[in-house]
N, C-alpha and C positions, 0 to 999 in steps of 0.2 A: 504494500499500500504506500502511496506517495505520502511523504511526512506531512505536507500541508493539508492533504485530505484528512489525515489522522487528526490534526489540530482542529479542522472543521467539524469532524465528527465529535470530538471532545467538547467543543464549544456548544454544538447543537444539544448534546446530552445534558450538559450543565444547565442550559436554558430550559430543557424539558423538565428538569427536577424543579425549577422555580415555578413553571406552569402547573405541574401536577400537585405541588403543595398547595397552590392557590385553589385548585379545584376541590380541595377538601372542604373549603368553606368560602363559597362565592360571595357570601354576604359581606366579606371583608374586602372585596375587590372595589377599587374606586375607578369609576369610568367617567370620562369627560369627552365632550364633543370637540374635535379639532377642526371640523369642516362639515359641510353639508353631508348628512348621513354617514359621517366618518368618525368612528369612536377610537379612543385610546384609553388604556388602563394602566394602573401603576404596575401591573404584572408585565405588560409590553415593555415598559421601560426598565424594569428590574432584569428581565430576561435579556434585553439588549446589552445592559451593563455587564452582565456575566459573560456574554459572548465576546464583548470587546476586551474584557479583562483576560480571558483565555487566549485570545488571538495575540494581544499585545505582549503577553508574558512570553510567548514563543517567538513573536516577530515584532519587536518594538518599534521598528521603523516603517512598518506597513501602514497604508492608508486604509480607512474604513468608512463606508457610507451606510447609514442605517435609516430605516424608516422613522424612527422615533427620536433619536439622538443626533441626527444630522451627520456631518462630515468630521472625521478625525484626520488631520493632515499630518501624515507621517513623512519622514525625509525621503523615503523611497517610493516615488510616485508610480513606478512600474508595477507595483503590487497593490491592488484595490480589492478589498473584501466588501461584498454587497450583501446586506443582512436585512431580513424581515424576521424579527424575533417571534412574532405570533401572527401568522397569516390565517385569518378567520376569526378576527377579534370578536365580531358580532356573534358568531357561533359560541365562542368562549363565554361571553357575557350571558348568553341565553342558556348556558349549560347543554349546548348541542355538541357532542363529543367528536368534532370534526374540525381540526385545525392543525397547523404545523409550524415548526421552525425551518426557515429557509436561509441557507448560507451558500454564497458562491465566491470564488476567487478569480479575479481577472488579472492576467499577466500581460502587460503591454497591450491592454485593450481587449484581449481575447479570453473568454471564459475557459479556465483550465481545470477547476475542481468544483464540485457541487454536492450539497447535502440537503435533502429535505427529510425532516424527521417528524414523525407522528408519535407524540409521547403517550397518547392514549392507547394505541394499538401496539406500541413498541416496534413500529416499522421504520426502518432506516434505508432511505433510497440514496444511493451514492453514485458518483461518476467522476472519472478522470479522463481528460481528453486523450482519445486514442486507445482507451483501455476498456471501453464498454460501460454499461450501467448495471447496477446491482440493487437487489432488494434484500436486506439482511444477508449479504455476501453471496446471494445466488443471482446468476445472470438473468436479466429481463430483456424483453424485446417488445416493440410495438406490435399491434395486431397486424395481421396480413390482409386487412380490408383493402379492396382495390377500388370500390365505389361506395356510394352512400347506402345502397340497398341493405337493409338489415342491420345497420350500425347503431350503436349507442354513442351519442356525443355528450360532452360536458360543456358547460357555458357559464357565464356570469352576466348578470344583469347590469346595465350601466347606471347603478344606483347613485353614483357620485356625479353623473353627467346625464341627467334625465332628459336634456334637450336632444340627446341622440336616441331616445326611446323609439320613436317612429322608424328610423332607419334600422335600429336593432330588431324591432319586431318584423320588419320586412325580410331581413336576413334570416331570422328565426323561422318564418313561414317557408321561405325558399328551401331551407334545409329540412325542416320537420316532415314535409310531405314525403320525403325520400327515405327517412330513417326509421329504425324501429322505436327509438325514443330519444329524448334529450334530458340530461340531468343538470340541475343547478344546486351545487352542494355548499358553496360558500367559502372556498379556499382555492385560489388559482394555483398556488404551488402544489397542492395535492392533486388538482385536476391534471396538471402537467405530468406529475409523477405517475398518475394512474394511466395516462396515455403511454408513458414509457414502459409501463408493466403490462400493457395490453388489456387493462381492466375496462377502459373506455377506448373507443377507437380514434376519436379526434376531439379537439377543443377549440373554441373561439370566444374572444371577449374583446370588448372596446375599453380603451382608456386605462390600461394597466401601468404600473410604475416599474422601474427596473428592478427593484428588490422583490417585486411580486413574481417575476418570471425568470430572473438570471439563472438560478440553479435549475429550474425546470427546463430551460432551453437545453442545457448540456445533457441532462437526463434523456430528453427525447431524442437528441441527435445521436448520443452514444448508444441508444436502444434501436437505432436504425430508422428514426423518423426524420421529418422535415418541419422546420419552423419558418413561417412567413408572415408578412403583413397582409392586409386585405386585398392588396393589388398584385400579390404573388411575388413581391419583392423582399428586401432585407431591411426595411425601415421600421421594423416592429419595435425596437428599443426606443426610437425617438417618438413614434406616433403612439405607442402603447396598445396598438390594435394587433391582435395576434391570432394566428391559426396554426395548429399543429396536428400531426398524425403521421401515419405511414406516408411515404412519398406520393403514392397515387391518390391516397384519400385526401391529403392536404391539398393537393392540386384540385380535386374534385369540389372540395369545400370552397375554394377561391372562385372556381368557375360558377358556382351557383349563387354566391353572395355578392360578387363583384358587381353585377348589373343593377342590383336593387339598392346599393349604398350611395349615399351622398358623396360628392367630390371631396369634401373635407376629410372623410374617412379613408380615402384611398391615397392620401399623400404620405 
């Protein structure tokens, strides 16, 4: 195992312990609203602090960007850790047991290591560039779906950007008529990990942030999948609009939704 992946795993497990302790008594969790329909808890912040402490103990000069605590400017800018300490905060607040810790390492702008950890189920999804993707140390692969017929897709509603709802619903309809079903579970990191594991065939969502998807992107790619934006390009990090699945399925997703989306979502 790559030593930096090992540190990412240690950091994710340490954060998972913080989250699991909080799950024992959710009445003590303090939640505040940081934006429209966007919540943060003291547990998110504590989990991110633990992740930062674990990483910086091993690599004190590395940079870190996290959802809750912003940017830590280390002296070695070639190494950037991208952290979401609790992806699925609304699920966590509501005592819905579906959320994850997401940690990715970019080296000179390219994602090299990835961890998505589900502390409730004890499921650890990991990937190193060029080494494949694993779930609890067992190799995983995307599904072999070649078209939309009979597939199960994952998605997320644009709850922070409801002005995109009409376009999103058109995309949903364009896909739903061809699929077996579509799921909305509340954690983009786990959605992408499930694509990598072949549990769901594909995934699409509008307006995600880099910390939502960085680890999931490498998991999907190392599991044999493809990650694109809504126009079929590679602008998903900037736009936040993402599609992924097996190569043929991801292309089929884009073919169906591209004609019904507004121009602003195709940039």
